[in-house]
N, CA, C and O atoms as CSV, one atom per row, in Angstrom:
chain,resi,resn,atom,element,x,y,z
A,1,MET,N,N,20.551,15.586,-7.897
A,1,MET,CA,C,19.584,14.684,-9.064
A,1,MET,C,C,18.587,14.974,-7.888
A,1,MET,O,O,18.829,15.168,-6.696
A,2,LYS,N,N,16.939,14.936,-8.827
A,2,LYS,CA,C,15.797,14.895,-7.915
A,2,LYS,C,C,15.680,13.507,-7.645
A,2,LYS,O,O,16.436,12.883,-8.390
A,3,SER,N,N,14.811,12.515,-6.609
A,3,SER,CA,C,13.929,11.148,-6.531
A,3,SER,C,C,12.974,11.411,-7.965
A,3,SER,O,O,12.605,12.375,-8.636
A,4,PHE,N,N,12.828,9.902,-7.976
A,4,PHE,CA,C,11.522,9.829,-8.998
A,4,PHE,C,C,10.327,10.054,-8.241
A,4,PHE,O,O,9.181,9.980,-8.683
A,5,GLU,N,N,10.774,10.418,-6.723
A,5,GLU,CA,C,9.259,10.702,-6.298
A,5,GLU,C,C,9.387,11.880,-5.480
A,5,GLU,O,O,8.854,11.870,-4.371
A,6,ALA,N,N,9.936,12.756,-5.821
A,6,ALA,CA,C,9.589,14.020,-5.456
A,6,ALA,C,C,9.257,14.595,-7.639
A,6,ALA,O,O,8.379,15.060,-8.366
A,7,ILE,N,N,10.549,14.145,-7.685
A,7,ILE,CA,C,9.563,14.546,-9.857
A,7,ILE,C,C,8.497,13.798,-10.035
A,7,ILE,O,O,8.545,13.795,-11.265
A,8,ALA,N,N,7.367,13.020,-9.732
A,8,ALA,CA,C,5.701,12.714,-9.717
A,8,ALA,C,C,5.395,12.977,-9.347
A,8,ALA,O,O,4.287,13.220,-9.825
A,9,GLN,N,N,5.556,13.470,-7.916
A,9,GLN,CA,C,4.819,14.852,-6.854
A,9,GLN,C,C,5.491,15.745,-7.285
A,9,GLN,O,O,6.069,16.299,-6.350
A,10,GLU,N,N,5.817,16.364,-8.626
A,10,GLU,CA,C,5.968,17.855,-8.261
A,10,GLU,C,C,4.834,17.343,-9.561
A,10,GLU,O,O,3.647,17.485,-9.269
A,11,ALA,N,N,5.113,16.826,-10.807
A,11,ALA,CA,C,4.528,16.698,-12.003
A,11,ALA,C,C,2.892,16.296,-11.718
A,11,ALA,O,O,2.365,15.694,-12.653
A,12,TYR,N,N,2.596,16.388,-11.308
A,12,TYR,CA,C,1.009,15.856,-10.363
A,12,TYR,C,C,0.786,16.883,-9.854
A,12,TYR,O,O,-0.418,16.832,-9.602
A,13,THR,N,N,1.037,17.503,-9.635
A,13,THR,CA,C,1.011,18.945,-8.699
A,13,THR,C,C,0.130,20.067,-9.990
A,13,THR,O,O,-1.037,20.433,-10.132
A,14,ALA,N,N,1.490,20.326,-10.781
A,14,ALA,CA,C,1.950,20.275,-11.826
A,14,ALA,C,C,0.302,20.550,-12.240
A,14,ALA,O,O,-0.482,21.475,-12.027
A,15,PHE,N,N,0.180,18.654,-13.259
A,15,PHE,CA,C,-1.341,18.758,-13.028
A,15,PHE,C,C,-2.784,18.673,-12.319
A,15,PHE,O,O,-3.760,18.913,-13.030
A,16,ARG,N,N,-2.903,18.481,-11.521
A,16,ARG,CA,C,-3.892,18.752,-9.968
A,16,ARG,C,C,-3.812,21.148,-10.837
A,16,ARG,O,O,-4.771,21.669,-11.406
A,17,SER,N,N,-2.898,21.627,-10.661
A,17,SER,CA,C,-3.285,22.911,-10.591
A,17,SER,C,C,-3.608,23.874,-12.464
A,17,SER,O,O,-3.828,25.073,-12.632
A,18,SER,N,N,-3.507,22.761,-13.543
A,18,SER,CA,C,-3.987,22.595,-14.472
A,18,SER,C,C,-5.432,22.523,-14.569
A,18,SER,O,O,-6.054,23.152,-15.425
A,19,LEU,N,N,-5.763,22.066,-14.048
A,19,LEU,CA,C,-7.371,21.601,-14.379
A,19,LEU,C,C,-7.860,23.000,-13.576
A,19,LEU,O,O,-7.264,23.776,-12.829
A,20,PRO,N,N,-9.862,22.917,-14.329
A,20,PRO,CA,C,-10.131,23.958,-14.359
A,20,PRO,C,C,-10.715,23.954,-12.819
A,20,PRO,O,O,-11.117,24.935,-12.193
A,21,GLU,N,N,-10.637,22.275,-12.277
A,21,GLU,CA,C,-11.866,22.283,-11.398
A,21,GLU,C,C,-10.449,21.169,-10.482
A,21,GLU,O,O,-9.515,20.457,-10.852
A,22,GLN,N,N,-11.070,21.619,-9.123
A,22,GLN,CA,C,-9.771,20.754,-9.022
A,22,GLN,C,C,-10.528,20.294,-7.667
A,22,GLN,O,O,-9.976,20.146,-6.576
A,23,ASP,N,N,-11.715,20.125,-7.911
A,23,ASP,CA,C,-12.699,19.712,-6.096
A,23,ASP,C,C,-12.542,18.376,-6.159
A,23,ASP,O,O,-12.625,17.641,-5.175
A,24,TRP,N,N,-12.197,17.826,-7.852
A,24,TRP,CA,C,-11.700,15.977,-6.849
A,24,TRP,C,C,-10.654,15.847,-6.903
A,24,TRP,O,O,-10.478,14.758,-6.358
A,25,ALA,N,N,-9.372,16.360,-7.319
A,25,ALA,CA,C,-7.787,16.076,-6.882
A,25,ALA,C,C,-7.861,15.869,-5.472
A,25,ALA,O,O,-8.253,16.352,-4.410
A,26,LEU,N,N,-7.368,15.044,-5.930
A,26,LEU,CA,C,-6.761,14.698,-3.973
A,26,LEU,C,C,-5.109,15.455,-3.842
A,26,LEU,O,O,-4.424,15.708,-4.833
A,27,PRO,N,N,-4.653,15.753,-2.314
A,27,PRO,CA,C,-3.565,15.708,-3.108
A,27,PRO,C,C,-3.064,14.978,-2.849
A,27,PRO,O,O,-3.730,13.988,-2.547
A,28,TRP,N,N,-1.315,14.837,-2.739
A,28,TRP,CA,C,-0.124,13.759,-2.934
A,28,TRP,C,C,-0.785,13.449,-2.192
A,28,TRP,O,O,-1.877,12.918,-2.392
A,29,ASP,N,N,-0.189,13.755,-0.923
A,29,ASP,CA,C,-1.039,12.549,0.009
A,29,ASP,C,C,-1.826,11.926,0.565
A,29,ASP,O,O,-1.729,11.156,1.520
A,30,GLY,N,N,-3.382,12.533,-0.559
A,30,GLY,CA,C,-4.394,12.343,-0.152
A,30,GLY,C,C,-4.538,10.060,-1.199
A,30,GLY,O,O,-5.243,9.078,-0.964
A,31,LEU,N,N,-3.445,10.359,-2.206
A,31,LEU,CA,C,-3.276,9.680,-3.242
A,31,LEU,C,C,-2.591,7.778,-2.302
A,31,LEU,O,O,-1.619,7.511,-1.595
A,32,THR,N,N,-3.989,6.782,-2.962
A,32,THR,CA,C,-3.700,5.726,-2.695
A,32,THR,C,C,-1.789,5.548,-2.562
A,32,THR,O,O,-1.104,6.567,-2.651
A,33,GLU,N,N,-1.193,4.309,-2.373
A,33,GLU,CA,C,0.022,3.769,-2.428
A,33,GLU,C,C,0.807,3.709,-4.712
A,33,GLU,O,O,1.754,3.998,-5.445
A,34,ALA,N,N,-1.040,2.904,-4.646
A,34,ALA,CA,C,-0.763,2.252,-6.029
A,34,ALA,C,C,-0.820,3.316,-7.124
A,34,ALA,O,O,-0.615,3.211,-8.334
A,35,THR,N,N,-1.156,4.377,-6.367
A,35,THR,CA,C,-1.812,5.402,-7.293
A,35,THR,C,C,-0.377,6.239,-7.497
A,35,THR,O,O,-0.024,6.539,-8.638
A,36,ARG,N,N,0.227,6.509,-6.627
A,36,ARG,CA,C,1.234,7.046,-6.249
A,36,ARG,C,C,2.284,6.745,-7.156
A,36,ARG,O,O,3.034,7.452,-7.829
A,37,GLU,N,N,2.086,4.921,-6.933
A,37,GLU,CA,C,3.685,3.888,-7.929
A,37,GLU,C,C,3.055,4.334,-9.137
A,37,GLU,O,O,3.588,3.710,-10.055
A,38,ALA,N,N,2.162,5.127,-9.590
A,38,ALA,CA,C,1.702,5.020,-10.921
A,38,ALA,C,C,2.153,5.942,-11.559
A,38,ALA,O,O,2.448,5.661,-12.720
A,39,TRP,N,N,2.346,7.101,-11.188
A,39,TRP,CA,C,3.017,8.517,-11.109
A,39,TRP,C,C,4.490,8.250,-11.241
A,39,TRP,O,O,5.179,8.708,-12.152
A,40,ARG,N,N,4.987,7.375,-10.139
A,40,ARG,CA,C,6.595,7.268,-10.606
A,40,ARG,C,C,6.806,6.362,-11.389
A,40,ARG,O,O,8.034,6.280,-11.387
A,41,ALA,N,N,6.354,5.484,-12.188
A,41,ALA,CA,C,6.326,5.162,-13.163
A,41,ALA,C,C,6.317,6.213,-14.618
A,41,ALA,O,O,6.917,6.304,-15.689
A,42,ALA,N,N,5.380,6.804,-13.971
A,42,ALA,CA,C,5.077,7.616,-15.655
A,42,ALA,C,C,6.347,8.406,-15.094
A,42,ALA,O,O,7.031,8.082,-16.064
A,43,ALA,N,N,7.462,9.379,-14.128
A,43,ALA,CA,C,7.906,10.379,-14.276
A,43,ALA,C,C,9.071,9.573,-14.469
A,43,ALA,O,O,9.932,10.151,-15.134
A,44,ARG,N,N,9.485,7.948,-13.942
A,44,ARG,CA,C,10.608,7.454,-14.954
A,44,ARG,C,C,10.852,7.365,-16.061
A,44,ARG,O,O,11.924,7.536,-16.642
A,45,LYS,N,N,9.834,7.079,-16.450
A,45,LYS,CA,C,9.156,6.443,-18.005
A,45,LYS,C,C,9.377,7.845,-19.058
A,45,LYS,O,O,9.115,7.764,-20.258
A,46,MET,N,N,9.817,8.927,-18.517
A,46,MET,CA,C,9.474,10.267,-18.982
A,46,MET,C,C,11.232,10.971,-19.096
A,46,MET,O,O,11.888,11.533,-19.972
A,47,ALA,N,N,11.382,10.687,-18.147
A,47,ALA,CA,C,13.590,10.255,-17.306
A,47,ALA,C,C,13.955,9.992,-18.139
A,47,ALA,O,O,14.720,10.692,-18.802
A,48,GLU,N,N,13.465,8.617,-18.519
A,48,GLU,CA,C,14.212,8.044,-19.739
A,48,GLU,C,C,14.224,8.163,-21.889
A,48,GLU,O,O,14.916,7.940,-22.882
A,49,GLU,N,N,12.884,8.678,-21.424
A,49,GLU,CA,C,12.574,9.867,-23.063
A,49,GLU,C,C,13.562,11.065,-22.596
A,49,GLU,O,O,14.433,10.373,-22.068
A,50,ILE,N,N,13.689,11.447,-22.551
A,50,ILE,CA,C,14.454,12.292,-22.130
A,50,ILE,C,C,16.125,12.511,-21.816
A,50,ILE,O,O,17.063,13.306,-21.879
A,51,GLN,N,N,15.886,11.741,-21.597
A,51,GLN,CA,C,17.188,10.984,-21.779
A,51,GLN,C,C,17.881,10.542,-23.285
A,51,GLN,O,O,19.065,10.740,-23.555
A,52,GLN,N,N,16.746,9.810,-24.337
A,52,GLN,CA,C,17.179,9.143,-25.012
A,52,GLN,C,C,17.493,10.349,-25.919
A,52,GLN,O,O,18.404,10.246,-26.740
A,53,VAL,N,N,16.689,11.637,-25.793
A,53,VAL,CA,C,16.797,13.172,-26.641
A,53,VAL,C,C,18.409,13.050,-26.605
A,53,VAL,O,O,19.301,12.787,-27.412
A,54,HIS,N,N,18.275,13.467,-24.893
A,54,HIS,CA,C,19.554,14.351,-24.972
A,54,HIS,C,C,20.339,13.549,-25.694
A,54,HIS,O,O,21.482,13.902,-25.984
């Protein structure tokens, strides 16, 4: 099972790759800890919602 960290990082990477211009978006390692934690929280919430559906 993937960690929430891995899920959040992959989600952020997918988000960045969908942007038409990526010059303003930082790589995962360039984000502040607070921003990374926000992505982790979002990943946890998405996982909880998916579990409820299945």
